[in-house]
N, C-alpha and C positions, 0 to 999 in steps of 0.2 A: 830728098834731093829735088823732087819735082817742085816743091815750094821755093827752093832757092832759085831755080830756073825762072819761075814766075816773077820773083822779085827782080832778077837780073833783066828780064824782058821789060818790066815796068820802068826800070831805071834807064835802059837804053832808049825807051820812048820819051824820056824826059819827064816822066811822072815823079812827083814828090811823094815820099813815103810819109805816112802819118807820124806826127811827133808823139812818142810815148815815153820819152826819157827827158830828164832835166839835169842840168849841170849844177855843180857845187862851186860857189864863188871862190872858196879857198882852194879847191882843186884847180880851177882856172888860173889863179894867181901862181900856184906852184908850177903848173905846166909851162906857163909863160916864162917864169924865171929859169926853169931848168932847160928850156929850149933856146935860150939866148945864144949860147955858143954855136949851135947848129945854124941859126939865122946869120950870125956873123961870119961863119965859115962859108956859107953859100954866097953871101953878099961879097965876100972877098974874091971868091972864084969868078963871079959874074961881073964884078965891078959896079954892082948896083944894089941898093937897099930896097928897090921896088920889086915886089913879088911878081908883078905882071911881066917883068923883063927876064925872069928866070925861066928855064926850060920846064916842061911838065914834070920831068923826072926830079928836078931839084925842088919844085913845089911839093910834089908827092913825098919826097924825103923829109922836107921840113914839116909838113902836116902830120906825117907819120910820127915824127919825133914828139910833136905836141900831144897827139892823141895817146901815145904810149906813156908819156909823162903823166898825163891826166889819169889814165887807167892805173898806173903805179900808185898814185895818190889814193884813188878810190879803193884799190885793192888793200892798201895798208889800213885804211879806215875799216874796211870790212873784216880784215883779219884780226885787228886789235879791238874792234867794237867801239871805236872812238866816234862820238856823235857830234862834237863841236870843236871849233878851233881853240877853245879855252882848255881843252884837254890835250892838245897837241904839244 
């Protein structure tokens, strides 16, 4: 837990964490498509398609949806052992 506290402190100070992960283009495309309904829902609530006009809670909710959809895709790949889009 001490390690998590150090990370939290670094983030609060505005430090960037080292990039150790990379994304999958297919996973990004999947997450974007799956997150469209959430985007339209919040845009309708706010009357704006501009993210900077949304509340922090709305932006967090939208980004959470994107991230969860991306992780769903990657988890499916890991569970099924699929290595390329040609096998999907």
